[in-house]
N, C-alpha and C positions, 0 to 999 in steps of 0.2 A: 504494500500500500504506500502511496506517496506520503512523505512526511507532513505533519500538521503545519498549518501556516504559522508564520512568526507571530508572536504576541504583540510586537510593536512594529508598526510600519516605518520604513525609512531608517532603521537603525544603522544599516551599513553605510548609507549616505552620510549620516551624522558622524559616524566613525571616521569617514574619509576626511571630513572637514575639520575634525578635532586635531589639535596639535598635541605633542607630548606634554606640554606644560598645562594643558587644560584638564589633566586628570586630577588636579588638586580639588578637594571638596570645598575649600574656602574661596576659590577663584570663581566669580560669577561668570556665566556664559555671556557671549556677545548678545546684544539685543535681538539681532535677526535670528540667531539660533534659538534664543529663549522663546521668541514668538512662534518659531516653527515647530519646536519639540521640547520635551522635558530635558532637564539637566542630565548629562552623561552619568551612567553608573560607574562606581569604582571598578577599575579594571578595563574599561572600554578604551581608555587612552593607551593602556599597555598593549591592547590588541593592535592598535594603530602602530605603535612602536615596533612590535614584532613584524608587522607587514612591511614596515619601512626597512627593517634590518634584512629581510628576505627579498626586498625589492620587487614585491608582487604588484601586479597591475590593479587598477581600481576595480576592474571586473572581477578578478579573483578575490579581492578584499571584500567586495559586497556579497558575493555568493558564499564565501567562507563564513561571514558573519551570520547570514541567513541559516546556513547549515548548523552553526553553533546554537542559534536560537531555537531551531526545531528540536535539537537534542535536549536543550534545557527544559523544553516544555513537556517532555515525556516523563513517565514514572522513573524515579531514581535520579532525577536531575541534581540532587544534592551531591551525589558522587562526582558529577562532572564539575560542579562548582568548587569542590575541593581541589580539583586538578584543572583549573581554568586554563592555565598556560599550555598544558599538554593537550587539552581538548582543542584549543585554538590551533595549535600546530598541526594536529591531525586533520582538522577541517580545511586548513590552508593546503595541506598536502593532497587531500582528496580532490578539492576543486581544481588545483593547478594541474593535476594529471588529467582530469576529465576535460579540461579546456585546452590541454596541450600548451600550457603557459608556465613551464617550469623555469623560473628565474633563479633558482637556488639548487644546490646539490643536497642530496639526502643527508650527508654528514653535517652540512651547514644548518639544516633544520634541526637535527638532533642536538647540536651544540646550542642553538638558540633557545630550546625549551628544556635543556638539561635533562635528557633522557637517553637511555641506552637503546641499541638496536632491538634487543629482545623485549624490553619493556614497551617500546613503541609498537611492535607487532602485536603484543598482547593487548595493549590499550586500544589499538585500532579494532581488534576483534570485539572488545567490550562495547565500543562505541556503535558498532553496527547493529543497533537494536531494531531498526526497520530493515526490510529486505532491500530497499533501494538507497540506503544511506551510503553504502560502499558499492560502487558499480563493478561490473565484471572487468572493466578496464583497469580499475584500481587493484582489484584482486590479482590480475595478471602481473602488474608492476610489482606488487608486494611479493608475490611468489618468486619473481626473478631476483629481487633484492635479497630475499631470504636465502635462496639457493646459493647466490654468490657469496653472501656473508658466511654461510655454513662451510663452503669450500675454502674460503680464505682463512677462516678460523682454524680449521683442521690442518691446513697446510702450514700456517704460521707456527702452530704448536709443534708440528713435525719438524719444521725448519729449526726452531730453537733447540729441540732435543738433539737433532742431527749435528748442528754446529758445536754443541757441547761435546760431542763424541769425536769431532774432527780437530778442534783447536785446543791447545793447552791454555789453561786459565792465566798463567803468568809466564809469558815467553821470556827467554833470556834477554839480557840488557842489550845485546847486539842488534835486536830487532828494533826497527824504527818505531817511535811512539805513534806515528801516523798509521801504523799497521796494528793498532790495538784491536781487541776483539769487538769493541763497540763499533768502530769504523768498518771493520770487516762485515759485521752483521748488517749494518745499514746498506752497504754497497751490494751485498748479496740480495737482500730483500727488495731493494728498489729496482735492481736489474731484473729480478724475477718478475716483479709487478709490471714493469715496462714490457718485457718479453711476452708475458701472458696477455696483456692488453693488445699488443701488436699482432701476435701470431694467431690467437684464438678469437674467433667471432663468438663462439659459445663458451663463455668463461666459467660455466658451472660443471665442466667436464673434469672430474676429480683426477682420473687416471692420467690423461694427457697433461694436465697441469702439474701433477707430481713428477711425471717424467721430464717435463720442462725444468722443474726445480732441480732435478738431478743434473741436468745439463749445465745449469748455472753453477751448481756446486763444483762440478768437474772443472769448469773454466777457471773459477777462482782458486781452487786448490792447486792447480798447475801453475798459477801465478804467485803462490805463496811460498815464502822461504820454508825449507824443511823443518827448521827449528820451531816453527809455530805449530807444527802438525803432530797429532798423535798417530799411533799405529792403528790400522795398517796403511793409512794414507801417507805417512812419512816415507815408508819403504816404497810405495808406489811412485811417489814423486821422485825419490832418489833413483829409482830404476829408469824413469823417464830421462833424467839428467845423464845417467851413465850411458844410455843408448844414444846420446847425442842430440836428443830433441830439446829444443830451446824452450825455456819458460820465460824468456824475456818478454816484458809487456809490449803490447802494440803501441806504436807511436806514429807520428806523421812520417811516412816513408814513401818512397816512390812505389808505383804500382807493382813492379816486378818483385821487389823485396817483400812487399806486403803479402802478395799471393804466395810467395815461397814460404814465408813464416806461417801463414794461415794453414798451409798444407801440413807443415811439421807439427803444429799444435793439434790440429784436428785429427791426425792419424794416430796420436798417442791414446791408446785405449786402456792403459793400465788402471788409471784412476776410475774411469767409468765402470770398469769391470768390478772393482772393489765396491763401488757404490751400489751397483745392481745386486751384487751378492749379499751385501749387508741388508738390503731392503727387499729382497726377493722379487726383483724386477726382471723382466725379460730383457736380456742384453740387446738383442736385435731390435726390439721395439724402441729402446732408449736411443740406440745409435741412429735409428731412422729419424727420430725427433731431432737429434743433435744435428745431423747433416742436412736434413730437408727444411728444418724450421729455425733452429737456434743460430746456426752459423749465418744464414741469410739475414736474420734479425740483427746480429752484431754488425754486419756490414752495412745494413740499411740505416742504423741510427748513428753511425760514425762515432763509436765509443772511443774516447781519448783517454789514455792511461797516464797515471801519475804515480810514481813510486810503486809500480806493479799493480795498481788498482785503478779502475775507472774513476773519474771525478764524480763525487757524490752530488755536487750541486747541479752538474749537467744532467745527470740521470733524473734527479728529482724534478728539475724543471720540465723535462720531457714528459715525465709521468703526470705532473700536475696538469699539463695541457690535455692529456688523455682523460684524466679524472673530471676536469671541468666540462669536457665535451660530453661525457657519459652521464654527468650529474648524479652519480651514485655514491659509493662508499670510498672515502680516502683511506686506503689500506696502509698508508705510511704510519698511521696512528697506532697500528699494532706494535710498532717499535717502542712507543712511549707507554704502552699498556693503558691507552686512553680509556676512560670510563665509559665512553659511548660504545666501545667495541667489546666490552667485557661480556662474557656469556652469563646467562641466568643460571647460577649454580643450583638453585633450589629446584629448577625444572630440568636441569641438564643431566648429564650422565651421573649415575650413582652406582656405588659398588653393590653388586648382587651378593646376597648372603644365603647360605643354605639354612634350612630350619635348624633350631637348636637340637643338638644330638642327644642321644639317650643318656650319655654320661656328661653331667654338667661340667666336669673338670676338663673335658677335652677342648682343645683349641677350636674356635670357630673358623671354618674355612672361608676365605674371601676370594671371590672370582674377580679378577681384574678385567674390566671390559676392554674389548679391542678398540684401538683407535680407528677412526674411519679409514685412514690410509692403509693400516695393517689389514683391516677387513677386506678392503678392495683388492689388495695384493694377494691375499689368501684365496679369494674367490677366483681370481684369474689363474692362480696356480692349480686350483682344482680342475678348471676347464682344460688347462694344458696337460694335466695328467690323463684326462679322458682322451685327448686327441693326439697324444704322443705316438701311438701306433697307427694313426690314421694318415691317409695321404689325400692330396687334392686331385687325385685321378681315380676313376673307377677301379676297384680291385678285380682280381682274376675271377672271384666268385660273382661279382656283378656282371662282368663281361659274359660269363657263362649264362646268366639269366637273360642278358640282352640277346645272346645268340639263339636262345630257345624261343624267342618271340617270333610270331608270324611276320611282323614288321619290326626289324631291328631298330631300337630307339637310340642307339649309341650316338650317332651323329647329331641328332636333334637335341639330345641331352647336353652334349659338349658345347654345341653352339649356343644353347640357352644359357648355360653357365657363363660362357664368355661374354655374351651380350649384356646380361644382367650385371656382370662384374663391372663393365664400363659405366653403366648407368649408376650403379652404387657408388663407385669411386667419385664420379662427378657430383652426385647429390651430397655425399659425405663432405667433400671439399667445400661445397656451397654452404653447408650448415656449420661446419667447424672452423674452416679457414683454408684458403687455397694452398697454404704450405703443408697442410695435413692430408693431402690426397693420398700419399703413399701409406699413411697410417690406415686410412680407410681400406686401401687395397689389402693390407695385411689382415685386417679383421675379416674382410670378405673371404679370404682364402681359408681362414679358420672355419668360417661358416660352411664353406664348400666341403671341407673335410668331414664335418659333422653331418652334412647332408648325405654324402655317400655312405657314411657309416650307418646312419639310421635307415636309409633306403635298403641296404643289404639286410639289416636286422628285420625290417618289415617283410621283405620278400621271403626270408627263411620262415618266419611265422606263418605267412600265407601258404607257403608250400606244405608245411606240416598240417595246417588246418584243412586245406582243400585237396591235398595229394595231387596237385597239378604243377606243371613246370612252365607253362606258357602264360605269361602275364602281359601279352601284347597290348591288350586294351588299356590296362592301368598304366603301363610304362610309356604309352604314347599319348597319355592325357596331359596336355599342357598345363591345365589348372592344378592338377595334382602335383606336378613337379615344381611349379612356381610356388605353391603353398608350402611344400616340404622344404624347399630352399629358403623361403622367407622365414619359416619357423626356426631353422638351423641358424640363420644369420641373426634372428631376434634373440636367441639364446646368447650368442656371442656379444651382441650389442648391450644386452641387459647385464651381462657379466662385467663388461668394461664401463658401463654407464651407471654403476652402483653409486647412488647419491648419499651424501653424508647423513641426511635426516632419515634414511632408511633404518638406521640403527635403533631409532626410538619408535619404530613401528609406523611412522608417518608415511603417507603416500608421497613419494618424491619422483617427479618426472623431469626429464631434460628435453631439449629440442629433438633428441634422437630416440626418445622413448616411443614405445608402441602407442599409436599405430603408424609411426613414421615409416616403417618398413613397407606397409601396405601401399602408401603413396609412391614410394620409390619403385616398387615392382608393379604398380598399377593393378593391385589385387583387391578383390572384394572381401570384406570382412567375413561374410557368410561362408565363402569358399575357404578362407583361412581357418575358420573354426573347425572344419571337418578333419583337419590333420592333427589337431592339438593332442587329443587323447591318445591316438595311435602313436604319436611321436614320443610321448612320455613313456608309454608301455614298451616301446622299442629301444629306449635308451635307459637302462637301469642305473647307469652311473651318474645321472643328473643329480645335482645337489638339491637339498630341500628348498633352498631359496629359488633355484631355477624352476622347480616344479610349481612352487607357489606363484612365481611370476607368470608362468604360462597359464595357470589356472585363473589368475587375475585377468590376463588377456582374454580368456574365454568368457569371463564374466562381463567384461566391458563390451564384447561383441554382442552378448545376449541383452545387455542393458540398453545399448543405443546404436552401436556401429552397424549391426546387421539390419537396423530399421531405417537406414538412410534411403532416400528416394530412389537412388540408382541401384539398390541392392536386389540381387536375384531372389531374395526371400519372398517378395510380394508376388512375383510371377509364380513361384512354387505354391503359395497359398491359393492363388487364383486357380491354378491347375487342380489343386486338391478339391476345390469346390465344384469344379466342372466334371469330376469323375461321376459316371453314372452309377447309381446304386450305392454310393458312398455317403457317409454322414457329412453334413454341410459344415465341417469344422476340421482344422488341421490335425488335431489330436483330441479324441474324446475325453471329457472330464472324468469318465468312469475309470480311466486307467491311472488316475492320480495317486490312489492309495496302494498301487502295486509297486513292488520293488523295481527300481530302475536297473535294467540289465546292461552290462558293459561288455557284451560278447561281439559287438560290431567292430569292424576294422575300417581303415581308410578306404580300402577297396569298396566296401559296402556303401560308404557315404559318397564317394566320388563317382561311382558307376550307377548309383541309384538315380532314377527309378528304372533304369534299363534292366538291372539285375534284381530279380524277385527274391525277397528274403527267404521264401520257401525253397529256393533252388540254389542256395549259396554253395552247397557242396559240389555242384557240378562245375563250378568255376566260371570265369567270364568267357564270352565268345572268343574264339581264337583269332578271327580276322576282322573283328569290328573296329570301327574308329571311335574316337572319344566323343561322348555325348554328355556334357555337364548337366547338372540338375535343372538349371534354368531353362534348358531347351525342351520343347515339347517332343516327347518320344513317341513315335508311332511305328510299331514293328509290323503291323498289318492293318488292313482296312477295318477289320472287325474286332480286333483285340482292344479291350478297355485299358486305358492308362493305369499303370500300377502305382501303388502307394509309394511315396518318397520316403526312404529310410532316413535320409538326412533331415527332412522337415519334421518327421515324427519325433526323432531324437532331440532335435533342437527345441521343439515345444515342450517336451518332457523336462528338459533341463531348465528352460525359461520358467516354467511353472514352479519348479523346486527352488530356484533362485529367488523368484518373486515372493514366495511364501516365507522363505528364510528372512528376507529383508523386512517384510511386513511384520513378521513375528518379533523381530528385534526391536523395531520402532514401536510396535504396539505395547510391549511391556515396559517401555520407557515412559509411555504417556497414559495408557489406559488399563493398567494392571488391575484397577478397581472395577473394571467393566469387562470381565472375561467373556461374557455372552456376546459382545460386539465383534470379537475377532472373526468368528465364522461368517458373519454378515459382511464384514469388510472384505474378507477373502473371496466370498462369492461374487461380489460386485467387481473386484479386481480381476478375478479369473474370467468372468463373463466379458469384460472389456477386452482382455487380451485375445479371447477366443472369437468373439463375434463382432467387436468394433476395433479390429486390429489397425484400421486406418488411422486411429488416434495416435498410434505409435510412430507413424511416419515422421521422420526427422525429429523425434522426441525421445525422451528417456523413460525407462521403466519406472524409476522412482517418482516421476511426475504423476503417472497414473496411480501409483500407490498412495501418494499423499492426498490426491484428489478423492480417491475412494474412501480414505479414512475420514476426511473432512465431511464428505457427503453423508455417510452413514451416521456420524455423530450429529449432523444437522437434523436429519429426519428423526433421530432417536432422542432429540433434545438433550444431548450431552454437550456441555460447554467446552469446546476445543477449538481454539482459534488457529488460523494458519501461522500466525506469528510463533505460537508455541510449538506447532508441528515442525517448522523449519529450524527452530532453535535446537530441538532434540535431534533433528536430522543432521545438522552440522556436526554433531558429536559422534556420528556413526563412522566406522572406518571406511576408507575409500570413497569419500563423497566430495563433491565439488559444489561450491556455492553457485556456480553458473546454472546448475540444475534447476534451482528454484528462482533465480533472478532473471534468467533469460530463457523463456519458453516460447516456442513458435505459436503464434496466434493464427496468422494466415501467411500467405506467401511473402517471404522476406520481411515480415513484421514480427517483432519479438516484444514480450513484456513479462511481468512477474507471473508467478504461478497463480496468484489470486485472479488476475485478469484472464488467464487461460481457463481457470475453473468456471468463471462466470460467463465468458463468451463462447467457449468451445465445449468443455467437458459436460457442464450442466445442460447445455442446449441439446447435446447429442444423447444424453442418458437420462434426461429428466423423468420420462415415463418409468424407466426401470428403477430409478432411485426412489421414486414415490411409492413403489410397491412394497418397499421395506417398512413403510409406515402403516400399511394396510393390514387387514386381518388375514390376508392370504399372501404372505411374502414368497419370494421365489424359492425354489428348492435349493438347499445349501449345497455348495460344491464340496466334494470330498477333500479332506486335508491331505496334501501330498505326503507320500512316504519319503522321509528324508534319510538317505543312507549316509554312511561315512564317505569321505572323498574317495573317488575311484583311484586316485593317484597315491600309490604307496610310497611313503617317504623312506628312503633307504636307511636314514639314520634315526628313524623314530624308534623309541623303546617298544619292544614287543612283549606281550604278556606270556609267561610260561603256561602252557596248557595245564589246567587243573583247577582253575577258579581261584587260586591263591593270589596274593598281592606281590608277586615277584615278576620283575621285568628284566629283559636283557637288551642291551643297546650296543651298537657298534662303537668302536673307539673313534672319538672325534679329535681333531687337532686344529683349533682355531688360532694357533700361534705359528711360528715360523716353520715353514716346510723344510727349509734347508737344514734345520737342526734335527730332522727326523721327528718321530712321534714324541710329543711331550708327555709329561706326567699326567695321567687321567685325573688326578686330584685337582688339576687346574681347571677342569671343565666338568666337575662333578654335577650330576643331576640334582635337582632339589628333592632329595630323598633322605630317608633316615640312615640307610646303610648303603655303602658303595663297595663293590668288590671289583678289583681290576686284576685279571689273570696276568701273572708275570711280574707283579710289583708287590713289594712288601705291604702287607695289609694291616699289620699291627698285632693286636692281641687275638688269641684263639677264641675268646668269648664271642667275637663278632660272627665267626663261622658257625659257632654253636647256635647263635640266634637264627641264622639263616636256615640251618638244618631243622631247627624247631619249627620255623614257619612252614617249611616244606612238609614236615611230618604232620603238623596239625591240619594241613589241607587234605590229608588222605581221606578223612571221614566227613568232609564238609558236604559232599554231594552224594546222595544215595541213588542208585539206579534201581529200576523196577526189577524185583527178583522173580524172574519167570522160571528159573531152574533152581537157583540156590537162594536161601534167605540171607546169606552173608553178603554184605556189599563189597564189590570189588574195589581195590585201591585205585585212586585216581592216577591218570597218566603222569609220569615224571619226566623231566628233562634229565637224561642220564647219559653217561659215557660208557657204552657197553663194550667190553673187551672180549666177551665170550661169543660174540656173533649173534646174540639173540635180542630181539626187540620186544620188551615187555608190553609196550603200548598196544601192539596189534597181534602179538603172539606168533609172529612169523619167525621161522628159523632158517638159517643159511645152510646150503648144501655143503657137505664136507669138502667137495672138490673145488669149491669157489676159492679164488685167491683172496688174500686179505684186502686188496684194493677193491675187488668186487663186493666183498662183504661191507666194507666201509661205505662204498657208494650206495649200496642198497639201504644201509642204515640212514644215510643222509637223505635219500629220497623219501623214505618212510616218514622221517621226522618232518621234512618240509611239507609233505602231504597233510599230516596231522595239523601242523600250524596253519596251513592255508584254510583247512576246514574250520579251525577255531576262529580265524579272522573273519571268515564268511559268516559264521554264526554271530560273532560280535557285531558285524556290520548290519545284519538283519535285525538285531535286537536293540541297537543303540541309535539314537538320533543325535546327530552332532550339529552344533551351531556353525554358522558361516565363519571361515577362518578370518582372523583379524590381522 
C-alpha cells in the first residue's frame, strides 16, 4: 500500500528555505515564513545541514523529507524519533537511488550519520514497514553493496593474517624505515583494491578476487628484501635471486629494458607456488590470473616504484578516483579499522559448541568456523578431487555407446561442446571482465569434464535398467545435451561462485548465479529441470552443498522460471487438456497423498510423451529423431497423444513444494486457526490446477499469499497483507521483489495488494465466496511429503535397529593439503563421538555405546507366528566368520574371502536402503533451509 500522506504540507519546502542557524528555538522565523507555516521543529534544521553536507538536490531533499514524515506517522514512530539522524540518512539514500541522483558515496553517508555498514543495512530493513517504502531498485543496490562489503571484509581479514605469516614483526636495522610493515600493508592493500576495481567488473567474485590478492602478494614479496620475510617465503625469494632473476623494482626505463625485466619477474614462479600451496589454491588458475589480468593491470596504471615499493600516494589517488566514480565503499578505511566498516559481532560468526557432555569435568569442544576464503578453497578442492580422473574428451566407454547408436552422435556432441564453449567464454568475459576470458575458459573445461563423466554414468544406469545398448534417440537430442552440459557447468560455477554470506545460511547470489547459465546457453528452465534429479543420482561424489544448490535451482524453476511466457510448460498443459478421454487437468489432485516415486530417468523426461511409461522396458526407438516435450507428437493418425511424464512429475513436485511453503508460512501466522490450513491449501491447489494462467510471469509465493489472505477475509480472521509479507520476508530463500513487484497486466507491475484486488480476486471471486457458504468446495488432499530424493553422501545414517546410533563419513573442512584432520575438529552435535583410528579416551565411552546397542535389542517386538520369543534386532557388525546374522545367509565354503566380503557389503547396503525407504515413507520433512 502507498505510504500515508504527510501530516504537514510543504515541510520539505520549508526545510529547503531554512538555514542552519534557524534551528535555534529562540530565533524567531522571518515574517514571510511565519505567515506561510508554523515554526520549524527541533531537528529540521539539522536535516537541512545533512542534505547540504551530502550535496543533494532540492528534489531529493523534498522527497526524502516526505518519506521521513510518512515513516513518522506510522505505528512505532517513537523508535524513529530516537534515531532521527539515521532515519534521515536512510530516507536520503532511498530517494537518491530511486531518482538516480547520487551526489555522495555510501561511505560519505555512513560517516555523516555515524553508523556502520551492518547497522545501516539492519536499520534500512526496520524502516521498510510498508511494502513500497524501499523499492526493488533500492533492494538491488543494497544487495550489491552488501555482497561487496562481505567480500572485502573477508579478504581484508585474510590479507592481515597472511601478511603476518609473511613478514617479520621487527626487521633488522639494515632495513629501511620506509619498508616498515605498516607501509608494506598499505601498499599491498591499495594495489589490490586498484587491481580489483580495474580488472573485475563483478567485484563480488570471492575466488577471483582472492587469486588476484595472491598475485599482489607475489609481486610485493619478490620486491622485498629477504631479511623482512619469514619462511618459506624467504627461501623462495632467495632461490629466485640465486637463479639470476632480478627483484629490482620497476623504474622509468626504456621500453626494451622494461619488457626484458617484466619477463624475468613474471616467469619466476617460486613465490606463487608457495602461496598457492599455503592457501590450497590451484596453481594454474592463479598463474592464469597473474599473466592475463594482473600483469596487464600493472602496465596499464604505470606503477612507479620507490625504494622497491610503488608510491602509496599515487596508488591511493588512482583508487580514490575509482571509488568516487562507483560511489560505494572506501575500502582504504579497512587499514584504519574504521568504525563504519566494522562487522556486527553480535550477529556475525560465532563459535559453535557441542552440547554439554555426560561428564561435566570434560573439556568442552569448540569448533572453529571456517573463514569464507578457506570454505571457498575447500569447496573447489572437493570438485577437483571428483574431476581428477576425468578428461575433457569422451572416454572409450562413451565412444562405444556412440558407436552403438543408429545415428552416431559423436560429431554433433563435439561441435556443440565447442560452440557453446565460445559462447560461454564471451559471456563470462562480459560479466566478469575482459581480462578474465581465459578464466572462464578454464571453468568451462571443468564443466565439460563433469558433463562427460555424468553422461557415461547415466548411460550405464540406463543400460542396466533397460538391457539395451542403442541410445540413439536420447544421444541425438539437442535439448538433453544442452541441459546436461548446462547442469555440469552450473555445478562448477556454483563451486567457484560461493559467496561469503552463504556461511550464515543466507541466500547469496552473484551476477553468475543461476539462472545465468540458462541465458548463456539459450535454454528453457523447464527443459533444464528435467536433468537435475538424474544428474544428482548419476554423480554420487557431489558434495552436500552442491546437491542443495541444484535442489534450490529446481525449486526456483518450479516457483517462477518455468512459468515465464516463453516456457514450453504452457504448451504441454494445453496439450494435456486436449487429450481425448483424459481429465481436464495436468495432474489429478487425487494423487497428492500418494508417495512420490523417483524411478524416472532423464530419458523418460526428455523423450516423453513419445515414450509411454508402460513400455519403458522396451527402450527408445532405434532410428527416431529427437522430439522434445513441447512439440506435438503424432505417431499415427488414430493414436491418442500420450501423457507427458515430465509434466506429470513437474506438477507433483510443484504441489509438494507449494504445500511445504504454505505450511511454513501458515504456522508462523495462523497456528491458532489450524482449521484454515486445508481451506487455504484447497484454494491454492485449485488455482495452480485450473487457473494456471495466473502463474504466467508470476511467482508461486504470490498465489500462496493471495490464497491465504482471501480465505482469512471470507472467514473473518484479521490478517493483513502487511503482516503476511513481514512473516514472508523471514522465510528462507525469499526475495522482496516477490511481493513488491507483481505483474498486473502486460509490462505493468505493482505491489501484491494491487495484484490481489485487480487480478486474483477478479478471477477467483466466485470460488473464494464458496468458502463462506454452507457448501464449501471439496478439500484437496494434503500432499504426501517425503524426504528429499537426493541422498547427501555425508549425512549421518541411522544404524538399523531403531536405536539412536548414527554413522557418518569423515569430513574435512580444513586444509586438504594436510590430509584428513582430526575428526574432533568437526564433531557432530552429539553426546558421544567415536572416530575409528584415533585415540578415543576412556573405555567407559565404548561401554556406553555397547549398552545403547544392547538395550535396543528388545525395543521392537515382531509378531510371533512361529516362536513366542522375539528375535534380536539387526546389528551393524563386522562378521569375520562369513555369516550375516541380519538375513541368515551363509557363504559357500569355496567362495574367496573377497567374494564373501563383497556379499556381506551388498547385504548390508540392501538392508540400509530398505531402512531408509521405510524412514522416508514414515517421516515428513520440512523444506531445507
